[in-house]
BALOBA-1460 file (C-alpha; in Angstrom, 3 decimals):
// residues 235
<rec num="1" residu="m" x="-2.181" y="130.531" z="-109.067"/>
<rec num="2" residu="r" x="0.044" y="130.582" z="-112.939"/>
<rec num="3" residu="t" x="1.084" y="127.049" z="-113.479"/>
<rec num="4" residu="l" x="3.195" y="125.335" z="-116.452"/>
<rec num="5" residu="p" x="1.729" y="122.564" z="-117.999"/>
<rec num="6" residu="k" x="4.412" y="119.696" z="-117.135"/>
<rec num="7" residu="n" x="5.093" y="119.415" z="-120.735"/>
<rec num="8" residu="w" x="5.032" y="122.894" z="-121.604"/>
<rec num="9" residu="i" x="8.697" y="122.661" z="-123.812"/>
<rec num="10" residu="t" x="6.903" y="120.843" z="-126.255"/>
<rec num="11" residu="e" x="3.059" y="121.839" z="-126.350"/>
<rec num="12" residu="g" x="1.780" y="124.204" z="-128.673"/>
<rec num="13" residu="l" x="4.368" y="126.592" z="-130.713"/>
<rec num="14" residu="i" x="7.972" y="125.251" z="-130.216"/>
<rec num="15" residu="d" x="9.670" y="128.415" z="-130.368"/>
<rec num="16" residu="f" x="12.431" y="129.959" z="-128.294"/>
<rec num="17" residu="e" x="11.262" y="133.204" z="-128.025"/>
<rec num="18" residu="y" x="7.422" y="132.343" z="-127.250"/>
<rec num="19" residu="k" x="8.391" y="129.466" z="-124.525"/>
<rec num="20" residu="k" x="11.046" y="132.035" z="-123.230"/>
<rec num="21" residu="y" x="8.117" y="134.357" z="-122.769"/>
<rec num="22" residu="q" x="5.762" y="131.693" z="-121.425"/>
<rec num="23" residu="l" x="9.236" y="130.928" z="-118.840"/>
<rec num="24" residu="l" x="9.207" y="134.282" z="-117.700"/>
<rec num="25" residu="a" x="5.747" y="134.745" z="-116.860"/>
<rec num="26" residu="y" x="5.866" y="131.795" z="-114.857"/>
<rec num="27" residu="l" x="8.823" y="132.275" z="-113.098"/>
<rec num="28" residu="q" x="7.467" y="136.389" z="-112.451"/>
<rec num="29" residu="e" x="3.805" y="133.880" z="-110.639"/>
<rec num="30" residu="a" x="6.976" y="132.224" z="-108.245"/>
<rec num="31" residu="e" x="8.470" y="135.605" z="-107.798"/>
<rec num="32" residu="r" x="5.250" y="136.887" z="-106.318"/>
<rec num="33" residu="e" x="4.026" y="133.680" z="-104.529"/>
<rec num="34" residu="f" x="7.757" y="133.397" z="-102.965"/>
<rec num="35" residu="q" x="6.894" y="137.580" z="-101.776"/>
<rec num="36" residu="a" x="4.245" y="136.625" z="-100.268"/>
<rec num="37" residu="i" x="5.700" y="133.394" z="-98.173"/>
<rec num="38" residu="k" x="3.511" y="130.912" z="-99.889"/>
<rec num="39" residu="l" x="5.686" y="128.021" z="-100.822"/>
<rec num="40" residu="y" x="3.483" y="125.308" z="-101.854"/>
<rec num="41" residu="p" x="2.814" y="123.991" z="-104.440"/>
<rec num="42" residu="m" x="4.800" y="126.828" z="-106.248"/>
<rec num="43" residu="l" x="8.044" y="125.238" z="-104.689"/>
<rec num="44" residu="a" x="7.367" y="121.415" z="-105.829"/>
<rec num="45" residu="d" x="6.046" y="122.599" z="-108.434"/>
<rec num="46" residu="l" x="9.377" y="123.922" z="-109.947"/>
<rec num="47" residu="i" x="11.493" y="121.305" z="-108.250"/>
<rec num="48" residu="d" x="9.756" y="118.683" z="-110.653"/>
<rec num="49" residu="h" x="10.065" y="121.234" z="-114.030"/>
<rec num="50" residu="h" x="13.731" y="120.984" z="-112.938"/>
<rec num="51" residu="r" x="14.164" y="117.309" z="-112.720"/>
<rec num="52" residu="l" x="12.175" y="116.839" z="-115.859"/>
<rec num="53" residu="l" x="14.394" y="119.454" z="-117.637"/>
<rec num="54" residu="n" x="17.553" y="118.129" z="-116.537"/>
<rec num="55" residu="e" x="16.586" y="114.492" z="-117.271"/>
<rec num="56" residu="l" x="16.294" y="116.048" z="-121.004"/>
<rec num="57" residu="n" x="19.095" y="117.588" z="-121.235"/>
<rec num="58" residu="e" x="21.174" y="114.532" z="-119.503"/>
<rec num="59" residu="g" x="19.196" y="112.072" z="-122.271"/>
<rec num="60" residu="k" x="17.606" y="110.377" z="-119.138"/>
<rec num="61" residu="t" x="14.107" y="111.189" z="-120.646"/>
<rec num="62" residu="e" x="13.469" y="110.600" z="-123.959"/>
<rec num="63" residu="l" x="12.220" y="113.823" z="-125.732"/>
<rec num="64" residu="s" x="10.246" y="111.858" z="-128.033"/>
<rec num="65" residu="k" x="7.702" y="110.888" z="-125.434"/>
<rec num="66" residu="l" x="6.687" y="114.250" z="-124.557"/>
<rec num="67" residu="f" x="5.601" y="115.298" z="-127.608"/>
<rec num="68" residu="p" x="1.984" y="114.947" z="-129.164"/>
<rec num="69" residu="k" x="1.433" y="111.514" z="-131.067"/>
<rec num="70" residu="a" x="-1.218" y="111.288" z="-133.750"/>
<rec num="71" residu="l" x="-3.088" y="107.814" z="-134.394"/>
<rec num="72" residu="n" x="-1.988" y="106.525" z="-137.166"/>
<rec num="73" residu="g" x="-2.753" y="102.819" z="-137.332"/>
<rec num="74" residu="i" x="-5.248" y="100.024" z="-135.389"/>
<rec num="75" residu="d" x="-4.348" y="96.564" z="-134.731"/>
<rec num="76" residu="l" x="-7.637" y="94.882" z="-134.926"/>
<rec num="77" residu="h" x="-5.756" y="91.469" z="-134.284"/>
<rec num="78" residu="s" x="-4.194" y="92.574" z="-130.848"/>
<rec num="79" residu="a" x="-6.538" y="95.379" z="-130.666"/>
<rec num="80" residu="q" x="-4.008" y="97.951" z="-129.788"/>
<rec num="81" residu="l" x="-3.811" y="101.727" z="-131.190"/>
<rec num="82" residu="h" x="-0.589" y="102.607" z="-132.406"/>
<rec num="83" residu="y" x="0.367" y="106.711" z="-132.521"/>
<rec num="84" residu="q" x="3.385" y="108.275" z="-134.549"/>
<rec num="85" residu="s" x="4.818" y="111.543" z="-133.305"/>
<rec num="86" residu="i" x="3.685" y="114.429" z="-134.990"/>
<rec num="87" residu="v" x="7.085" y="116.479" z="-134.517"/>
<rec num="88" residu="q" x="10.952" y="114.781" z="-136.223"/>
<rec num="89" residu="d" x="12.161" y="118.265" z="-137.198"/>
<rec num="90" residu="g" x="16.049" y="118.404" z="-136.616"/>
<rec num="91" residu="e" x="15.721" y="122.227" z="-136.296"/>
<rec num="92" residu="v" x="13.005" y="121.599" z="-133.471"/>
<rec num="93" residu="m" x="15.054" y="119.363" z="-131.172"/>
<rec num="94" residu="k" x="17.719" y="122.666" z="-131.426"/>
<rec num="95" residu="e" x="14.984" y="125.136" z="-130.457"/>
<rec num="96" residu="i" x="13.881" y="122.556" z="-127.478"/>
<rec num="97" residu="s" x="17.948" y="122.385" z="-126.511"/>
<rec num="98" residu="q" x="18.311" y="126.289" z="-126.302"/>
<rec num="99" residu="i" x="14.654" y="126.764" z="-124.587"/>
<rec num="100" residu="t" x="15.958" y="123.709" z="-121.594"/>
<rec num="101" residu="e" x="19.653" y="125.953" z="-121.440"/>
<rec num="102" residu="f" x="17.866" y="128.887" z="-121.642"/>
<rec num="103" residu="a" x="15.254" y="127.736" z="-118.430"/>
<rec num="104" residu="l" x="17.675" y="125.487" z="-116.078"/>
<rec num="105" residu="p" x="19.681" y="127.830" z="-114.604"/>
<rec num="106" residu="r" x="16.563" y="130.200" z="-114.129"/>
<rec num="107" residu="i" x="14.868" y="127.994" z="-112.388"/>
<rec num="108" residu="s" x="17.541" y="126.676" z="-110.426"/>
<rec num="109" residu="r" x="17.684" y="129.808" z="-109.036"/>
<rec num="110" residu="r" x="13.720" y="130.428" z="-108.183"/>
<rec num="111" residu="i" x="14.377" y="126.772" z="-106.769"/>
<rec num="112" residu="e" x="16.868" y="128.335" z="-104.040"/>
<rec num="113" residu="e" x="14.800" y="131.303" z="-103.659"/>
<rec num="114" residu="g" x="11.918" y="129.347" z="-102.236"/>
<rec num="115" residu="k" x="14.594" y="127.112" z="-100.275"/>
<rec num="116" residu="t" x="16.159" y="129.923" z="-98.722"/>
<rec num="117" residu="i" x="12.191" y="131.165" z="-97.937"/>
<rec num="118" residu="y" x="11.641" y="127.740" z="-96.117"/>
<rec num="119" residu="n" x="14.514" y="127.710" z="-94.129"/>
<rec num="120" residu="f" x="13.754" y="131.090" z="-92.381"/>
<rec num="121" residu="v" x="10.383" y="129.721" z="-91.955"/>
<rec num="122" residu="e" x="11.408" y="126.392" z="-90.142"/>
<rec num="123" residu="e" x="13.937" y="128.681" z="-87.999"/>
<rec num="124" residu="q" x="11.254" y="130.754" z="-87.051"/>
<rec num="125" residu="v" x="8.535" y="128.730" z="-85.944"/>
<rec num="126" residu="e" x="8.234" y="126.481" z="-82.861"/>
<rec num="127" residu="f" x="7.320" y="122.857" z="-82.687"/>
<rec num="128" residu="e" x="6.770" y="121.240" z="-79.282"/>
<rec num="129" residu="p" x="4.346" y="118.486" z="-77.806"/>
<rec num="130" residu="v" x="1.070" y="119.760" z="-76.137"/>
<rec num="131" residu="g" x="1.097" y="117.888" z="-72.764"/>
<rec num="132" residu="i" x="2.514" y="114.340" z="-72.057"/>
<rec num="133" residu="l" x="3.559" y="112.138" z="-75.669"/>
<rec num="134" residu="p" x="2.416" y="108.777" z="-75.629"/>
<rec num="135" residu="i" x="4.951" y="105.806" z="-76.902"/>
<rec num="136" residu="y" x="2.415" y="105.254" z="-79.890"/>
<rec num="137" residu="n" x="2.484" y="108.748" z="-82.075"/>
<rec num="138" residu="r" x="2.005" y="107.889" z="-85.523"/>
<rec num="139" residu="e" x="-1.597" y="108.992" z="-85.200"/>
<rec num="140" residu="g" x="-2.657" y="112.160" z="-83.073"/>
<rec num="141" residu="f" x="-3.456" y="115.983" z="-83.430"/>
<rec num="142" residu="l" x="-1.444" y="118.841" z="-84.516"/>
<rec num="143" residu="l" x="-2.421" y="122.600" z="-83.248"/>
<rec num="144" residu="i" x="-1.032" y="125.222" z="-85.410"/>
<rec num="145" residu="t" x="-1.111" y="128.670" z="-84.215"/>
<rec num="146" residu="r" x="0.504" y="132.312" z="-85.096"/>
<rec num="147" residu="e" x="1.232" y="135.163" z="-82.614"/>
<rec num="148" residu="s" x="-0.529" y="138.129" z="-83.511"/>
<rec num="149" residu="s" x="-3.784" y="135.628" z="-84.653"/>
<rec num="150" residu="p" x="-6.293" y="133.818" z="-81.906"/>
<rec num="151" residu="e" x="-6.982" y="131.260" z="-84.243"/>
<rec num="152" residu="v" x="-6.057" y="127.884" z="-83.388"/>
<rec num="153" residu="h" x="-6.046" y="125.601" z="-86.711"/>
<rec num="154" residu="a" x="-6.585" y="121.814" z="-85.344"/>
<rec num="155" residu="f" x="-5.807" y="118.880" z="-87.394"/>
<rec num="156" residu="r" x="-5.984" y="115.126" z="-86.824"/>
<rec num="157" residu="y" x="-3.230" y="113.336" z="-88.504"/>
<rec num="158" residu="k" x="-1.985" y="110.085" z="-89.621"/>
<rec num="159" residu="s" x="1.475" y="108.412" z="-90.287"/>
<rec num="160" residu="n" x="1.359" y="105.501" z="-92.869"/>
<rec num="161" residu="i" x="4.110" y="103.429" z="-94.636"/>
<rec num="162" residu="l" x="4.103" y="103.236" z="-98.045"/>
<rec num="163" residu="q" x="6.367" y="100.726" z="-100.179"/>
<rec num="164" residu="m" x="7.103" y="101.483" z="-103.481"/>
<rec num="165" residu="t" x="9.425" y="99.906" z="-106.186"/>
<rec num="166" residu="g" x="10.495" y="97.518" z="-103.100"/>
<rec num="167" residu="e" x="11.256" y="100.835" z="-100.973"/>
<rec num="168" residu="k" x="9.617" y="101.951" z="-98.316"/>
<rec num="169" residu="f" x="8.232" y="105.657" z="-97.774"/>
<rec num="170" residu="r" x="6.543" y="107.209" z="-94.771"/>
<rec num="171" residu="s" x="3.579" y="109.328" z="-95.951"/>
<rec num="172" residu="i" x="1.696" y="111.417" z="-93.317"/>
<rec num="173" residu="t" x="-2.473" y="112.653" z="-93.610"/>
<rec num="174" residu="f" x="-3.636" y="115.760" z="-92.359"/>
<rec num="175" residu="w" x="-7.793" y="116.182" z="-91.920"/>
<rec num="176" residu="l" x="-8.917" y="119.068" z="-90.586"/>
<rec num="177" residu="l" x="-10.762" y="119.463" z="-87.352"/>
<rec num="178" residu="g" x="-11.860" y="123.023" z="-87.595"/>
<rec num="179" residu="i" x="-10.750" y="126.856" z="-86.751"/>
<rec num="180" residu="f" x="-10.536" y="127.632" z="-82.654"/>
<rec num="181" residu="q" x="-10.325" y="130.927" z="-80.842"/>
<rec num="182" residu="k" x="-7.336" y="130.801" z="-78.089"/>
<rec num="183" residu="n" x="-7.635" y="132.778" z="-74.863"/>
<rec num="184" residu="l" x="-6.886" y="132.831" z="-70.996"/>
<rec num="185" residu="v" x="-10.133" y="130.319" z="-70.567"/>
<rec num="186" residu="n" x="-9.115" y="128.141" z="-73.612"/>
<rec num="187" residu="t" x="-5.791" y="126.775" z="-73.217"/>
<rec num="188" residu="l" x="-4.199" y="124.512" z="-76.087"/>
<rec num="189" residu="e" x="-4.228" y="121.400" z="-73.183"/>
<rec num="190" residu="k" x="-8.155" y="122.164" z="-73.016"/>
<rec num="191" residu="l" x="-8.717" y="122.210" z="-76.583"/>
<rec num="192" residu="k" x="-6.769" y="119.048" z="-76.580"/>
<rec num="193" residu="m" x="-9.287" y="117.373" z="-73.698"/>
<rec num="194" residu="q" x="-12.052" y="118.763" z="-76.232"/>
<rec num="195" residu="l" x="-10.875" y="116.931" z="-79.379"/>
<rec num="196" residu="i" x="-10.378" y="113.811" z="-77.389"/>
<rec num="197" residu="k" x="-14.075" y="113.793" z="-76.376"/>
<rec num="198" residu="e" x="-15.144" y="114.242" z="-79.994"/>
<rec num="199" residu="v" x="-12.375" y="111.821" z="-81.615"/>
<rec num="200" residu="k" x="-13.297" y="108.813" z="-79.431"/>
<rec num="201" residu="e" x="-11.214" y="106.532" z="-81.263"/>
<rec num="202" residu="l" x="-8.007" y="108.323" z="-79.949"/>
<rec num="203" residu="p" x="-8.212" y="108.110" z="-76.617"/>
<rec num="204" residu="n" x="-4.592" y="109.249" z="-75.809"/>
<rec num="205" residu="p" x="-3.347" y="110.722" z="-78.943"/>
<rec num="206" residu="a" x="-0.183" y="112.337" z="-79.662"/>
<rec num="207" residu="t" x="-0.623" y="116.472" z="-79.650"/>
<rec num="208" residu="w" x="2.019" y="118.673" z="-81.207"/>
<rec num="209" residu="r" x="1.682" y="122.445" z="-82.131"/>
<rec num="210" residu="v" x="3.622" y="124.384" z="-84.308"/>
<rec num="211" residu="h" x="3.579" y="127.955" z="-83.259"/>
<rec num="212" residu="s" x="4.435" y="131.056" z="-85.719"/>
<rec num="213" residu="p" x="5.795" y="134.191" z="-84.841"/>
<rec num="214" residu="h" x="4.610" y="136.033" z="-88.307"/>
<rec num="215" residu="v" x="1.352" y="135.348" z="-89.919"/>
<rec num="216" residu="f" x="2.801" y="133.263" z="-92.631"/>
<rec num="217" residu="p" x="0.222" y="131.674" z="-94.719"/>
<rec num="218" residu="i" x="-1.291" y="128.642" z="-93.182"/>
<rec num="219" residu="e" x="-1.996" y="126.363" z="-96.401"/>
<rec num="220" residu="e" x="0.929" y="127.176" z="-98.695"/>
<rec num="221" residu="t" x="3.538" y="127.485" z="-96.151"/>
<rec num="222" residu="l" x="2.690" y="126.109" z="-92.107"/>
<rec num="223" residu="i" x="0.937" y="122.770" z="-93.248"/>
<rec num="224" residu="p" x="3.558" y="121.534" z="-95.802"/>
<rec num="225" residu="l" x="6.187" y="122.571" z="-93.340"/>
<rec num="226" residu="s" x="4.199" y="120.631" z="-90.142"/>
<rec num="227" residu="k" x="3.817" y="117.556" z="-92.332"/>
<rec num="228" residu="r" x="7.917" y="117.419" z="-92.583"/>
<rec num="229" residu="l" x="8.356" y="118.072" z="-89.154"/>
<rec num="230" residu="l" x="6.046" y="115.678" z="-87.577"/>
<rec num="231" residu="l" x="7.822" y="113.205" z="-90.251"/>
<rec num="232" residu="q" x="10.490" y="113.351" z="-88.552"/>
<rec num="233" residu="h" x="9.409" y="113.033" z="-85.168"/>
<rec num="234" residu="v" x="6.698" y="110.369" z="-85.237"/>
<rec num="235" residu="s" x="7.957" y="106.569" z="-85.304"/>
């Protein structure tokens, strides 16, 4: 996948036509990914780029912090290195402003396309428990199935609370347990019992199924979607 460096706007040649070409090539790659219903990491990457450019546009991020810097002195007494920005030219700032104005609406349109696809996929998939759910559901199994495929992608998940800058956030981690074949004999309930025997530290795990009526990509689309669905349901 073609990526765009975080500091692409200040890296290399700072020229509107060059940066325009660089951005359009990246957005074309985003379009290809979305046409293949591959949402991540492209959608998150686009959102990050839009956030940074928007902060630059509103003056919330100092542009000087994004420029490459050159070492211009060493303070032996305090054991510190002193750097100076390589670029301090007013014409360069005008060029960057022009690039930002060009990039923001185009990145916004790609983000909206990605969100539309995400909403479509979310409406299509089914999310349901397998068997009876225990009271404790912050750990367990997730089974991803697709209508025209006998494969079952089985994951173990665990939800944690993260505390950052005084706020609490819930995160979720996946581990792939295996890819199994589903048929009339090997049902999801039997697969759940098999996983319980293999993962002995979870004697009564919550088990969920995400089922897609279409063959959407597992890694780029169904796994990120499954994480968000689980975060909405675990307590």
